[in-house]
C-alpha positions as CSV (number, residue, x, y, z in Angstrom):
1,M,4.2,-12.9,15.8
2,S,0.8,-11.5,14.9
3,I,0.6,-8.1,13.1
4,A,-1.3,-6.6,16.0
5,L,1.3,-7.6,18.6
6,N,4.1,-6.5,16.4
7,V,2.4,-3.1,15.9
8,F,1.8,-2.8,19.6
9,I,5.5,-3.4,20.4
10,Q,6.6,-0.9,17.7
11,V,4.1,1.7,19.0
12,A,5.3,1.2,22.6
13,I,9.0,1.6,21.4
14,M,8.0,4.8,19.6
15,F,6.2,6.2,22.7
16,I,9.4,5.5,24.8
17,I,11.3,7.7,22.3
18,M,8.5,10.3,22.6
19,A,8.9,10.2,26.4
20,I,12.6,11.0,25.9
21,G,11.6,14.0,23.8
22,I,9.2,15.1,26.5
23,L,11.8,14.7,29.2
24,C,14.4,16.6,27.2
25,Y,11.9,19.5,26.7
26,K,10.9,19.5,30.4
27,K,14.6,19.6,31.4
28,K,15.2,22.4,28.9
29,M,17.7,20.4,26.9
30,L,15.5,21.0,23.8
31,S,13.3,24.1,23.2
32,E,10.2,24.8,21.3
33,S,12.3,26.5,18.6
34,V,14.6,23.5,18.3
35,G,11.5,21.3,17.9
36,A,10.2,23.5,15.1
37,E,13.6,23.5,13.4
38,L,13.9,19.7,13.7
39,S,10.3,19.3,12.3
40,R,11.3,21.4,9.3
41,F,14.4,19.3,8.9
42,L,12.4,16.1,9.0
43,M,9.9,17.4,6.5
44,L,12.3,18.8,4.0
45,V,15.3,16.5,4.3
46,V,14.7,13.3,6.2
47,N,11.3,12.2,5.0
48,P,12.3,12.7,1.3
49,C,15.4,10.6,2.0
50,V,13.1,7.8,3.4
51,I,11.0,7.9,0.3
52,L,14.0,7.9,-2.0
53,H,15.5,5.0,-0.1
54,A,12.3,3.0,-0.5
55,F,12.2,3.6,-4.2
56,Q,15.7,2.2,-4.8
57,I,14.4,-1.2,-5.9
58,E,14.3,-2.9,-9.2
59,Y,11.2,-2.3,-11.4
60,D,8.5,-4.9,-11.2
61,P,5.0,-4.6,-12.9
62,S,3.3,-5.9,-9.7
63,L,5.0,-3.1,-7.7
64,A,3.8,-0.5,-10.2
65,K,0.3,-1.9,-10.0
66,G,0.5,-1.7,-6.3
67,L,1.4,2.0,-6.4
68,I,-1.8,2.7,-8.4
69,I,-3.9,0.6,-5.9
70,S,-2.2,2.3,-3.0
71,A,-2.9,5.8,-4.3
72,T,-6.6,4.8,-4.9
73,L,-7.0,3.6,-1.3
74,A,-5.3,6.7,0.0
75,F,-7.7,8.9,-1.9
76,L,-10.6,6.8,-0.5
77,S,-9.3,7.0,3.0
78,N,-9.1,10.8,2.9
79,I,-12.5,11.2,1.2
80,I,-14.0,9.0,4.0
81,G,-12.4,11.3,6.5
82,V,-13.9,14.4,4.8
83,I,-17.4,12.7,4.8
84,I,-17.2,11.7,8.5
85,A,-15.9,15.1,9.6
86,T,-18.7,16.9,7.6
87,L,-21.4,14.6,9.0
88,F,-20.4,14.6,12.6
89,I,-18.9,18.0,13.1
90,R,-21.6,20.6,12.6
91,K,-20.7,23.9,11.0
92,N,-20.8,26.7,13.5
93,P,-19.6,30.1,12.2
94,E,-19.7,31.6,15.6
95,K,-17.2,29.1,16.9
96,G,-14.2,28.5,14.6
97,E,-13.2,25.3,16.5
98,Y,-15.3,23.2,14.2
99,I,-12.8,24.0,11.4
100,V,-9.9,22.7,13.5
101,E,-12.0,19.6,14.5
102,R,-12.8,18.7,10.9
103,F,-9.2,19.2,9.8
104,A,-8.0,17.0,12.8
105,I,-10.4,14.2,11.7
106,V,-9.4,14.1,8.1
107,F,-5.6,14.3,8.3
108,S,-3.5,11.6,10.0
109,N,0.0,11.8,11.2
110,C,1.0,9.6,8.2
111,G,4.5,11.2,7.8
112,F,6.0,11.6,11.3
113,M,4.3,8.6,12.9
114,G,3.0,6.6,10.0
115,I,6.2,6.1,8.0
116,P,8.4,5.1,10.9
117,L,5.7,2.6,12.1
118,I,5.1,1.2,8.7
119,Q,8.9,0.8,8.1
120,A,9.2,-1.0,11.4
121,V,6.3,-3.4,10.7
122,V,6.6,-4.2,7.0
123,G,10.0,-2.7,6.0
124,D,10.9,-0.6,3.0
125,I,8.2,-2.1,0.8
126,G,5.7,-0.6,3.2
127,V,7.3,2.8,2.9
128,F,7.3,2.4,-0.9
129,Y,3.5,2.1,-0.8
130,A,3.1,4.6,2.0
131,S,4.8,7.2,-0.1
132,T,1.6,7.5,-2.2
133,Y,-0.4,8.1,1.0
134,V,1.9,10.9,1.8
135,A,1.5,12.3,-1.7
136,V,-2.3,12.2,-1.4
137,F,-2.1,13.7,2.1
138,N,-0.2,16.7,0.7
139,L,-2.7,17.1,-2.1
140,F,-5.6,17.1,0.3
141,T,-3.8,19.3,2.8
142,W,-3.2,22.1,0.2
143,T,-6.6,21.8,-1.4
144,Y,-9.4,20.7,0.9
145,G,-7.3,21.6,4.0
146,V,-6.5,25.2,2.9
147,S,-10.1,25.8,1.6
148,L,-11.4,24.6,5.0
149,M,-9.0,26.8,7.0
150,K,-9.4,30.0,5.0
151,G,-12.6,29.4,3.2
152,K,-11.0,29.5,-0.3
153,M,-7.9,28.5,-2.2
154,N,-6.0,29.8,-5.2
155,G,-3.4,28.8,-7.7
156,R,-0.5,29.4,-5.3
157,D,-1.9,26.8,-2.9
158,I,-1.9,24.2,-5.7
159,L,1.6,25.3,-6.6
160,N,2.6,24.6,-3.0
161,V,1.5,21.0,-3.4
162,L,3.6,20.5,-6.6
163,K,6.8,22.0,-5.1
164,S,6.6,20.4,-1.7
165,A,9.5,18.2,-0.7
166,P,7.5,15.0,-0.4
167,I,6.0,15.4,-3.9
168,I,9.3,16.2,-5.4
169,S,11.0,13.2,-3.7
170,I,8.2,10.9,-4.9
171,V,8.5,12.1,-8.5
172,I,12.3,11.5,-8.3
173,G,11.7,8.2,-6.6
174,L,9.3,7.1,-9.4
175,I,11.8,7.9,-12.0
176,I,14.4,5.9,-10.2
177,F,12.0,3.0,-9.8
178,L,10.5,3.0,-13.3
179,F,13.8,3.2,-15.1
180,S,15.6,0.9,-12.6
181,I,18.3,3.6,-12.0
182,K,21.0,2.4,-9.6
183,L,22.3,5.4,-7.6
184,P,26.1,5.4,-7.0
185,S,27.0,4.6,-3.4
186,I,28.4,8.1,-2.9
187,I,24.8,9.3,-3.3
188,S,22.8,6.4,-2.0
189,Q,24.7,6.0,1.3
190,P,24.1,9.6,2.5
191,I,20.4,9.1,1.6
192,N,20.3,5.8,3.5
193,F,22.0,7.3,6.6
194,L,19.6,10.2,6.7
195,A,16.6,7.9,6.2
196,A,17.8,5.8,9.2
197,V,17.3,8.8,11.7
198,N,13.7,9.2,10.7
199,T,12.0,7.2,13.5
200,P,14.0,8.5,16.5
201,L,14.0,12.1,15.3
202,A,10.3,12.1,14.4
203,M,9.3,10.7,17.8
204,I,11.5,13.2,19.7
205,V,9.9,16.0,17.8
206,T,6.5,14.6,18.6
207,G,7.5,14.4,22.2
208,I,8.4,18.1,22.2
209,Y,5.0,18.9,20.8
210,L,3.3,16.8,23.5
211,A,5.3,18.4,26.3
212,R,4.1,21.8,25.3
213,T,0.5,20.9,26.0
214,S,-1.3,20.4,29.3
215,L,-2.5,16.9,29.1
216,A,-4.6,17.3,32.2
217,D,-6.5,20.3,30.6
218,A,-6.9,18.4,27.3
219,L,-8.4,15.4,29.1
220,K,-11.1,17.5,30.7
221,N,-12.6,18.3,27.3
222,I,-15.0,15.6,26.3
223,R,-15.3,17.0,22.8
224,I,-11.7,16.3,22.1
225,F,-12.3,12.6,22.9
226,A,-15.2,12.6,20.4
227,V,-12.9,14.1,17.7
228,S,-10.1,11.7,18.6
229,A,-12.6,8.7,18.3
230,L,-13.6,9.8,14.8
231,R,-10.0,10.2,13.8
232,L,-8.7,7.0,15.4
233,V,-11.6,4.6,15.2
234,A,-14.4,5.8,12.8
235,V,-12.2,6.5,9.7
236,P,-10.0,3.3,9.9
237,V,-13.0,1.1,10.7
238,V,-14.8,2.2,7.5
239,M,-11.6,1.4,5.6
240,L,-11.6,-2.0,7.4
241,V,-15.1,-2.7,6.1
242,I,-13.8,-2.0,2.6
243,F,-10.8,-4.3,3.2
244,M,-13.3,-7.1,4.1
245,F,-13.9,-7.4,0.4
246,I,-10.3,-7.2,-0.7
247,K,-8.1,-10.4,-0.7
248,A,-4.3,-9.9,-0.8
249,E,-2.9,-13.1,-2.3
250,N,0.8,-12.3,-1.8
251,E,3.0,-10.5,0.6
252,L,3.5,-7.5,-1.6
253,F,-0.2,-6.6,-1.6
254,E,-0.6,-7.5,2.1
255,A,2.1,-5.0,2.8
256,L,0.2,-2.5,0.7
257,L,-3.0,-3.0,2.8
258,I,-1.1,-2.9,6.1
259,A,0.7,0.4,5.1
260,N,-2.6,2.0,4.1
261,I,-4.5,1.0,7.3
262,I,-1.6,2.0,9.6
263,A,-1.4,5.4,7.8
264,T,-5.2,5.8,8.1
265,A,-5.2,4.8,11.8
266,C,-2.5,7.3,12.9
267,P,-3.4,10.2,15.3
268,T,-4.2,13.7,14.2
269,A,-1.5,15.2,11.9
270,S,0.9,17.8,13.4
271,S,0.1,20.0,10.4
272,T,-3.2,20.7,12.1
273,L,-1.3,22.9,14.6
274,M,0.8,24.5,11.8
275,M,-2.3,25.3,9.7
276,S,-4.2,26.5,12.8
277,R,-1.4,28.9,13.5
278,M,-1.1,30.0,9.9
279,Y,-4.8,30.8,9.6
280,E,-5.4,31.9,13.2
281,K,-7.9,29.1,14.1
282,N,-7.2,28.3,17.8
283,A,-3.8,26.6,17.7
284,E,-4.0,25.8,21.4
285,Y,-7.1,23.7,20.8
286,A,-5.4,22.0,17.8
287,S,-2.5,21.1,20.0
288,M,-4.8,19.5,22.6
289,I,-6.4,17.3,20.0
290,I,-3.0,16.2,18.7
291,T,-1.9,15.4,22.2
292,V,-5.0,13.4,23.2
293,S,-5.2,11.5,19.9
294,T,-1.5,10.7,20.0
295,V,-1.7,9.3,23.6
296,L,-4.9,7.3,22.7
297,S,-3.3,5.9,19.6
298,I,-1.0,3.6,21.6
299,L,-4.1,1.5,22.2
300,T,-6.2,2.2,19.1
301,I,-3.6,1.5,16.4
302,P,-2.9,-2.1,17.7
303,L,-6.7,-2.7,18.1
304,I,-7.3,-1.6,14.5
305,M,-4.5,-3.9,13.3
306,L,-6.0,-6.7,15.4
307,L,-9.3,-6.1,13.6
308,F,-7.5,-6.0,10.3
309,D,-6.0,-9.4,11.0
310,K,-9.4,-10.8,11.7
311,V,-11.6,-9.2,8.9
312,S,-9.3,-8.5,6.0
313,G,-10.4,-10.5,2.9
314,I,-13.1,-12.5,4.6
315,F,-15.6,-11.7,1.8
316,P,-13.2,-11.8,-1.2
317,V,-14.7,-9.8,-4.1
318,I,-11.5,-8.1,-5.3
319,F,-8.3,-10.2,-5.5
320,L,-4.9,-8.4,-5.4
321,S,-2.5,-10.7,-7.1
């Protein structure tokens, strides 16, 4: 089965679970407050367990090298997002929506949607590499993202990065990996059980978010389609151009590239809504962008992976081996 077809099947499965979340919200089985609580539970408990589960592997120098490469590509992906957002979304102080639009273009839903999808496509090794993308995502969120939303940042914002659950879990995971620490089953089993609920829970929460937004109203706004195109197509396509010159000579590094491009190709991050609410930047508009980009991603992510399958490594200059 091709990577693109596998991704399409996995995305379709995830959208079915999202639809269940939408239905549960519409039938008042789940409320907005429950969705917010589940989102917090995912971020603070489940996602760290997914990362810790992925790091429970024996140390290998090639894996350590892969983490450095993965972090470099994640930085590059986010920087490309910043450049594209700045070039295509003009600054307009009279209308604060440009801030939401720039944020929506830069930050992908690499945690809630990316990690479950990566895990389904390339397994735990993909999550192992994707954890660095999540770390870089948090770093950019609480630096560039905060400065974009409120016009400045301070030491407290940087401290928020260092004490966030994903960063702490990655640091612990790195220690486990680098020193080949084998966790006792009484600790590893609960971690593994919690990690296993990540995909269904994340998709149900996403469904609740989608159900709260009028898709019909969102689809009437052409500008939202432009922002979504920059997020879903422009940023990952630029990364694909870079991948044309990178040749992965084994499965480990191929998984690294797949994990990075999936994380890059994901729709607008749910944190766009959270940040918009926190800094009073038109949260309703942010919700519409998230909804439209998420719906469109069922087509764009498989298409990006189809392109990845065709162009990756066709002009080999850098060899990952």
